C-alpha positions in Angstrom: 156.6 -85.5 189.9 158.4 -82.2 189.3 158.6 -79.2 191.5 155.4 -77.0 191.5 157.3 -73.8 191.1 159.1 -71.9 188.3 161.7 -73.6 186.3 165.4 -73.8 187.3 166.1 -70.4 185.7 163.2 -68.5 187.5 161.3 -68.0 184.2 157.6 -67.6 184.8 156.6 -66.8 181.2 154.9 -63.8 179.7 151.8 -63.7 182.0 152.7 -65.1 185.4 149.8 -66.3 187.5 151.1 -64.6 190.7 152.5 -61.4 189.1 153.7 -59.1 192.0 153.8 -61.7 194.6 156.8 -62.6 196.6 159.2 -65.2 195.2 158.3 -68.5 197.0 158.8 -72.3 196.8 156.1 -74.9 197.6 157.0 -77.7 200.0 154.9 -80.8 199.6 153.6 -81.7 203.2 151.2 -84.6 202.4 149.5 -86.4 199.6 146.8 -89.0 199.2 144.8 -90.8 196.5 141.1 -90.2 196.9 139.5 -92.7 194.4 142.4 -94.3 192.7 142.7 -91.5 190.1 142.4 -88.2 192.0 145.2 -87.0 194.3 145.0 -84.4 197.0 148.3 -82.5 197.5 148.9 -80.2 200.5 151.7 -77.7 200.1 153.3 -74.9 202.4 154.7 -71.9 200.7 158.2 -70.8 201.9 159.8 -67.5 200.9 163.1 -67.5 199.2 
């Protein structure tokens, strides 16, 4: 699975979802499979 943040160059596209928000990365804390197909992923944001 890839990182759940912007690409390696910091490009967010033309209409970023979090426009105006602080620059942060997401650290994966835990994951579990609920029914064999659905995954629950818990992340913690950390400022750059």
